[in-house]
Every structure is written in structure tokens, then in C-alpha cells.
C-alpha positions as CSV (number, residue, x, y, z in Angstrom):
1,M,109.7,125.5,121.4
2,F,111.1,123.9,118.8
3,T,114.6,124.1,117.1
4,D,115.5,126.2,113.6
5,D,114.9,123.1,111.7
6,Q,111.8,121.9,112.8
7,N,110.2,125.6,112.6
8,A,111.3,124.8,109.5
9,I,109.4,122.4,108.5
10,R,106.2,123.3,110.1
11,D,106.4,126.2,107.7
12,A,107.1,124.0,104.8
13,V,104.6,121.6,105.2
14,A,102.5,125.1,105.8
15,S,102.8,126.3,102.6
16,L,102.7,122.8,100.6
17,C,99.3,122.6,102.6
18,T,98.1,126.2,101.3
19,R,97.6,124.7,97.1
20,F,94.4,122.6,98.9
21,D,92.3,124.7,100.8
22,D,89.1,124.5,102.4
23,D,87.0,124.3,98.9
24,Y,89.5,121.3,98.0
25,W,88.6,119.7,101.1
26,L,84.8,120.2,101.2
27,E,84.4,118.4,97.5
28,R,86.6,115.6,98.7
29,D,83.9,115.4,101.8
30,R,80.9,115.2,99.5
31,S,82.0,112.5,96.9
32,G,84.7,110.4,98.8
33,E,87.0,110.8,96.2
34,F,90.7,109.5,97.9
35,P,92.9,113.1,97.4
36,E,95.6,111.2,95.1
37,D,97.0,115.1,94.2
38,F,97.8,115.6,97.9
39,Y,99.3,112.2,98.5
40,R,101.5,112.9,95.6
41,A,102.7,116.5,96.6
42,F,104.0,115.2,99.7
43,A,105.4,111.9,97.7
44,D,107.0,114.2,95.3
45,G,108.2,116.0,98.4
46,G,110.1,113.8,99.9
47,W,108.0,113.8,103.3
48,L,106.0,110.6,103.5
49,G,109.9,109.2,104.5
50,I,110.4,112.1,107.0
51,A,111.0,109.5,109.9
52,M,112.3,106.6,108.1
53,P,116.0,105.7,107.6
54,E,118.2,107.8,105.2
55,E,119.8,104.8,104.1
56,Y,116.6,103.4,102.2
57,G,115.7,106.9,100.9
58,G,113.8,108.5,103.8
59,S,115.2,111.7,105.8
60,G,116.2,109.8,109.4
61,L,114.3,112.5,111.6
62,G,112.4,111.7,114.9
63,I,108.7,111.4,115.7
64,T,109.4,114.8,116.6
65,E,109.7,115.9,113.3
66,A,106.8,113.6,111.9
67,S,104.4,114.7,114.4
68,I,105.3,118.7,113.8
69,M,104.3,117.9,110.2
70,M,101.6,116.0,110.8
71,Q,100.1,118.6,112.9
72,A,100.7,121.7,110.4
73,V,98.6,119.4,107.7
74,A,95.6,118.9,109.9
75,E,96.1,123.0,111.2
76,S,96.0,123.7,107.5
77,G,92.2,122.6,107.4
78,A,92.7,118.9,106.0
79,G,91.9,117.8,108.9
80,F,92.0,114.3,109.0
81,S,91.1,113.9,106.0
82,G,94.4,114.9,104.8
83,A,96.3,113.5,107.9
84,S,94.6,109.7,107.3
85,A,96.0,109.6,103.5
86,I,99.5,110.4,104.3
87,H,99.5,108.5,108.0
88,L,100.4,105.5,107.8
89,N,103.6,106.0,105.2
90,I,104.7,107.9,108.2
91,F,104.9,105.6,111.2
92,G,103.2,102.3,110.0
93,L,106.4,100.4,108.7
94,N,108.4,100.8,112.2
95,P,108.3,97.3,113.3
96,V,109.7,96.6,109.7
97,V,112.0,99.5,110.7
98,V,113.3,98.2,114.0
99,F,112.8,94.3,113.2
100,G,113.2,93.8,109.6
101,T,116.2,91.9,108.2
102,D,118.3,94.4,105.9
103,E,116.8,92.8,102.5
104,Q,113.2,93.5,103.9
105,K,113.9,96.8,104.2
106,R,115.7,97.3,100.7
107,R,112.4,95.6,99.5
108,M,109.8,97.2,101.6
109,L,110.7,101.0,102.4
110,P,111.6,102.7,99.4
111,P,108.5,102.4,97.6
112,L,106.4,103.6,100.4
113,I,108.2,106.3,100.9
114,R,108.5,107.6,97.3
115,G,105.0,106.8,97.1
116,E,104.9,104.1,94.6
117,E,103.1,101.9,97.1
118,K,100.5,102.6,99.4
119,A,99.8,100.8,102.8
120,C,96.6,99.6,104.7
121,F,96.7,98.2,108.5
122,G,95.4,94.9,109.2
123,V,95.0,94.4,112.9
124,T,91.5,95.2,114.1
125,E,89.1,92.8,114.1
126,P,84.8,92.4,114.4
127,D,85.2,90.2,117.4
128,A,88.1,91.7,119.1
129,G,88.7,94.8,118.5
130,L,90.8,96.4,121.6
131,D,91.3,92.8,122.4
132,T,94.0,92.3,119.7
133,T,95.3,89.0,121.8
134,N,91.7,87.7,120.9
135,L,91.8,88.0,117.3
136,T,91.4,84.8,115.4
137,T,92.5,85.5,111.9
138,R,95.1,82.7,111.1
139,A,98.1,82.0,108.9
140,E,98.9,78.2,108.5
141,R,102.0,77.3,107.1
142,H,102.4,75.7,103.8
143,G,104.9,74.8,101.5
144,D,107.6,78.0,101.6
145,G,105.0,80.3,103.1
146,Y,101.6,81.2,104.5
147,I,98.0,80.7,103.8
148,I,96.1,83.0,105.7
149,N,92.2,83.2,106.8
150,G,89.8,85.7,108.4
151,R,88.3,89.5,108.6
152,K,89.4,92.7,109.4
153,M,88.2,95.4,110.4
154,W,87.9,99.5,109.9
155,T,91.5,99.2,107.5
156,S,91.5,102.4,106.4
157,T,92.8,103.2,103.1
158,A,92.1,99.3,101.9
159,Q,90.8,100.6,98.7
160,E,93.9,102.7,97.7
161,A,96.3,99.6,99.1
162,D,98.9,97.7,97.6
163,K,100.4,95.9,100.7
164,I,99.0,95.3,104.1
165,L,100.8,95.2,107.3
166,L,98.6,92.4,108.6
167,L,98.8,90.7,112.0
168,A,97.3,87.0,112.4
169,R,97.7,83.8,114.5
170,T,100.5,81.4,113.6
171,R,99.7,79.4,117.1
172,P,96.6,78.9,118.5
173,R,95.6,81.3,121.3
174,D,95.4,78.1,124.3
175,A,99.0,76.8,123.2
176,N,100.8,80.0,124.6
177,K,102.1,81.1,128.2
178,K,101.5,84.4,127.3
179,R,97.7,85.7,125.3
180,A,100.1,88.4,123.5
181,E,101.9,85.3,121.9
182,G,101.6,82.9,119.0
183,L,100.6,86.0,117.1
184,S,102.7,87.0,113.8
185,L,102.9,90.0,112.1
186,F,103.8,90.2,107.7
187,Y,104.0,92.6,105.5
188,T,102.3,91.3,101.7
189,D,100.8,92.2,98.8
190,F,97.2,93.2,99.2
191,N,96.4,90.7,97.0
192,R,92.6,91.6,95.6
193,D,91.9,87.9,94.6
194,H,92.1,86.6,97.9
195,I,91.3,90.0,99.4
196,E,87.8,91.6,99.4
197,A,87.7,94.8,100.9
198,R,84.4,96.5,101.6
199,V,83.8,100.4,102.2
200,I,82.0,100.6,105.5
201,D,79.9,104.3,105.2
202,K,80.9,106.6,108.1
203,M,80.4,109.8,109.7
204,G,83.3,111.6,108.5
205,R,86.9,111.0,106.4
206,K,85.0,110.3,103.6
207,A,87.8,110.7,101.4
208,V,89.9,108.0,103.5
209,D,88.2,105.5,103.0
210,S,87.4,102.6,106.2
211,N,86.4,99.0,105.1
212,A,85.9,95.7,106.4
213,V,88.4,93.3,104.9
214,F,87.8,89.4,103.8
215,I,90.5,87.4,103.4
216,D,90.3,84.0,101.5
217,N,93.0,81.7,101.7
218,L,95.9,84.2,100.7
219,P,99.4,83.0,99.9
220,V,101.9,85.1,101.6
221,P,105.7,84.1,101.1
222,E,107.9,83.4,104.1
223,D,110.2,86.3,103.6
224,D,107.5,88.7,103.9
225,L,107.2,87.5,107.8
226,I,108.6,90.1,109.8
227,G,111.3,89.0,112.6
228,E,110.3,85.7,114.0
229,E,107.1,84.0,114.3
230,G,104.9,84.8,117.2
231,K,106.2,87.5,118.4
232,G,103.9,90.1,116.2
233,F,102.1,91.6,119.1
234,Y,105.7,92.7,120.6
235,Y,106.5,94.0,117.4
236,L,103.7,95.8,117.0
237,L,103.8,97.6,120.3
238,H,107.1,99.4,118.5
239,G,104.4,101.5,116.2
240,L,101.6,102.3,118.9
241,N,103.4,105.3,121.1
242,P,104.2,106.3,117.7
243,E,101.0,106.7,116.5
244,R,99.5,107.9,119.3
245,V,102.0,111.0,119.6
246,M,100.4,111.9,115.8
247,V,97.3,111.7,116.5
248,A,97.3,113.9,119.1
249,A,99.6,116.7,117.4
250,E,96.8,116.0,114.5
251,A,93.9,116.8,117.2
252,V,95.2,119.8,118.2
253,G,95.8,120.8,114.8
254,L,92.5,120.5,113.4
255,G,91.2,122.4,117.2
256,R,93.2,125.0,116.1
257,A,91.6,125.1,112.7
258,A,88.5,125.3,114.2
259,L,89.5,128.2,116.2
260,R,91.0,130.0,113.8
261,K,87.5,129.8,112.2
262,A,85.5,130.7,115.1
263,V,87.4,134.0,116.2
264,Q,87.3,135.1,112.5
265,Y,83.9,134.8,112.8
266,A,83.5,136.2,116.1
267,N,85.2,139.2,114.7
268,E,82.8,139.5,111.5
269,R,79.4,138.2,112.9
270,V,77.9,141.4,114.0
271,V,74.1,141.6,116.4
272,F,72.8,144.4,118.7
273,D,75.5,146.8,116.5
274,R,79.0,144.8,118.0
275,P,80.4,141.9,117.1
276,I,79.8,138.6,118.7
277,G,83.3,138.2,120.0
278,Q,83.1,141.5,122.1
279,N,80.6,139.4,124.6
280,Q,82.4,137.4,127.1
281,G,80.0,134.4,126.4
282,I,81.6,133.6,123.2
283,Q,84.8,135.0,124.1
284,H,85.6,132.6,127.4
285,P,84.9,129.2,125.8
286,L,87.4,130.4,122.5
287,A,90.4,131.3,125.4
288,K,89.4,128.1,127.4
289,S,89.6,126.0,124.3
290,W,93.3,128.0,123.5
291,A,94.5,127.0,126.8
292,E,93.3,122.6,126.8
293,L,95.2,122.6,123.1
294,E,98.2,124.2,124.3
295,A,98.2,121.7,126.9
296,A,97.2,118.7,125.3
297,N,99.9,120.3,122.8
298,L,103.2,120.1,125.3
299,M,102.0,116.4,126.8
300,A,102.1,115.3,123.0
301,F,105.2,116.4,122.0
302,R,106.8,115.8,125.6
303,A,105.8,112.3,124.5
304,A,107.5,112.9,121.4
305,A,111.2,113.7,123.2
306,L,111.0,110.9,125.4
307,Y,110.5,108.6,122.4
308,D,113.1,110.0,120.2
309,S,115.5,109.8,122.9
310,G,114.7,106.0,123.8
311,E,113.0,106.4,127.2
312,E,109.6,105.2,127.9
313,C,106.8,107.2,127.1
314,G,103.7,104.8,126.9
315,A,101.9,107.2,130.0
316,E,102.5,110.3,127.7
317,A,101.6,109.3,124.8
318,N,98.6,107.7,125.8
319,A,97.5,111.2,127.7
320,A,99.1,112.7,125.1
321,K,96.1,111.1,122.8
322,Y,93.4,111.1,125.6
323,L,94.1,114.7,126.4
324,A,94.4,116.3,122.6
325,G,91.4,114.2,121.7
326,E,88.6,116.0,124.5
327,A,90.3,119.2,123.5
328,G,90.1,118.7,120.0
329,F,86.6,118.0,120.2
330,T,85.7,120.6,122.5
331,A,86.9,123.4,120.2
332,C,85.1,122.2,117.0
333,E,81.9,121.9,119.4
334,R,83.1,125.1,120.6
335,A,83.4,126.8,117.1
336,I,79.7,125.5,115.8
337,M,78.1,127.0,118.8
338,T,80.0,130.3,117.9
339,H,78.8,130.1,114.5
340,G,75.4,129.3,115.6
341,G,72.9,128.2,112.9
342,M,76.0,128.7,110.4
343,G,77.6,126.3,111.8
344,Y,75.5,123.6,110.7
345,A,76.1,124.3,106.8
346,K,78.7,122.8,105.4
347,E,79.7,125.8,103.6
348,F,82.1,127.4,107.0
349,H,84.0,124.0,107.4
350,V,83.3,123.8,110.9
351,E,80.9,121.0,110.6
352,R,83.2,118.7,109.0
353,Y,85.8,119.5,111.6
354,L,83.7,118.1,114.6
355,R,82.5,114.8,112.2
356,E,86.4,114.2,112.1
357,V,87.8,114.9,115.4
358,M,85.7,112.5,116.8
359,I,88.7,109.5,115.3
360,A,90.3,111.2,117.9
361,R,88.6,110.2,120.7
362,I,87.9,106.2,119.4
363,A,90.9,105.5,117.8
364,P,93.4,104.0,117.7
365,V,92.2,103.4,121.2
366,S,89.6,104.4,123.4
367,R,89.3,107.2,126.2
368,E,88.7,104.4,129.0
369,L,91.1,102.3,128.3
370,I,94.0,105.0,128.5
371,L,92.4,106.1,131.6
372,S,92.8,102.5,132.8
373,Y,96.0,101.9,131.7
374,I,97.5,105.3,133.3
375,A,95.4,104.0,136.6
376,E,97.3,100.7,136.7
377,K,100.9,101.9,135.4
378,V,101.2,105.0,136.7
379,L,98.8,105.1,139.4
380,G,99.7,101.3,140.2
381,L,95.9,100.2,140.7
382,P,94.3,96.9,140.1
383,R,94.4,96.5,136.2
384,S,90.8,96.2,135.3
385,Y,90.4,94.1,131.7
């Protein structure tokens, strides 16, 4: 399925991840400490720029190679804690790559690629959710720049971030012909004199913080506006399909990690003088998970190949995210059930996998909205939302 060079990427990333074993991630899950040494290892290895242009210090590879890398991270047992620690660095500044000026690319991309700066994503809002065009955070002209006020929700790594990719309204919603107009995209300093980030205590992935963000009179220079004013939502779309593909690849990776744990336990656990893996009641669910994960994986890399070829991939990227989220969740659930009571114990790790894989069913877009999108865009049914 992959070239020799692509397989070499998988092997190199998997080898790097062996330095961060199950006990490492269990401790991060307990303490909530950001995996800085893990992040630094990937930065020092040049991996953060895998899909960034070579002229700015990246490797110039595609979303296919980035997805191979992120899947290997999740599959190592790092799960979404490991993937989310570096996720945004991989794809988040795609709008800058596509729509930024040469000066912006020179200024913004190399520090991110080298791991000198961390970025977070300020899009979702408490009262907007998936209805991005309804957001209310506003950016008002002030001298040679803007003053931004508003709130953002579920902003990952805001406790660690130096920069924020921020979507804000520069024209009132009722002043636009289309709902998606009037929103502008900024990449600017995460200025803690004007931004407060409050950690959300959540179900899983404790080592990578999620936050409610409050923005109060944040000054932003005009040079931090990406592209044209009012077109930020359209620019943001260029990062959505790659994100869906990578989340799908990560979900498959975590599902594989869970399946590996389940198979190992089923071979070792003896009940009634036989390994439990000899029983079809154990075998069949695990075999089904293997098939479901492999099918989702094919859709994910089909979408990646289309994106890298410059072709439309919206349906495939969304379908991949849906299928992988479901297959990953089911594999993690079955891993716990295979372990029986011990699946509930943290020392066997599969309960952490289940808590983390829930992310792929919820974010960055819900299962239900994906199905509505496919119904409309692929099947030609009336729009329902």
C-alpha cells in the first residue's frame, strides 16, 4: 500500500516512540503534565515540519506521510495524548502555507517547525459549536491593527501555547450576503495579558489541556491577518479535510493498539484450562475489529491520496473520520471486555485507550453532522442543517 520511503517513515516514528512506553503515558494521564520531552524529541527529529514547505524548514511531504506518522504515534500506545501533543503543528498552519504572504511564511512557519513555538486553535465557541458561521468573537479595526474580544471553547494546548490561530468576526453577520462571509483569520501572539485560558477537567487526554479561553481587548497587528479580511472561514476549510484524515489515521492507530493488547491478553489468560483466546466468543469480536479497522484505514489513506493529488476529498475525508472513529471505539471497548475485570484497571492501559478514543467520535466534527454532509453532498438529499 505504501512506498519504501513511506514505510521508512512509519518505522522511524515507531522506533522513536519506543522511548515513551505505556508507563510514561500512564503517568502523564495521572499527573496531567504536558509530554514536553516527547514533543521535544519530535521537534529535534524534524518531524513537526513533515508536511510544511522545504523552503521554510519543513520536509515538503504530503498529508499521506503526515497521517502515516500520526498513526504510528497513536499505535505506539501514546494514543491521542501523544498525537494531540504535536497534532496542530502538523496541519494547523495550512491556511498560512496556502494564503499567507512570503513575509508571513518566513516569520510564522520556521519557529513552529523547529518546536520553538507552540500554537493553539481558536475557532469553536460556547454558543456556536459546529455552527462556525454563527461565532461572535469580534475583531474591530483600531489604528494599524485590530482589537479582539470574545470567547473560545475546547482550545487544546492553550496552557502551553505561544501563538493562536484565531477566527473572529470583522463584519456583522447580517451585513454579509453569505453566512460564511465576514470572518477573518489571524495568527498572532497568545498574549496572556489579554487572554485567560481556564483548563477544562475532562474525561481523558489529561496531559494535553483543553480550555475555555476569554479574550479581552487583545491587540493584533494588521500583519497577523491571514489573507483578505472577511474570507477567514474559506481559508480555514483548507485545513479541515487534512485534520479529518489525520484524526481518522490516529483513531485506527489507537484501535490497533487496543487490539494488540486484547490479543496478547487473550493468548495469556487461562480459564478452565485453556487460553480464553481459544473461545470463539473472544475470537470473533476481535477478528471483526481487525476487519473494521483495516477498512477504515483504506478510506483514510484514500482521502489522503486525493488531497495530495489536489482532488476533491470532502466526502472521503469525512467518511474516513466517521468509520475510523467507530472502528477505533469498538476495538477499544472490545479490548476492555476481553480483559474482563482487569480491563477496568489502569495498569492494563486499555481503559485509557477507551477514554481517549471518544475524541475521534466527537471532534473535530460529530458523527451526525458527517452523515448529514454525506447525505447532502454525495447522495443528493435535501440539506438538513
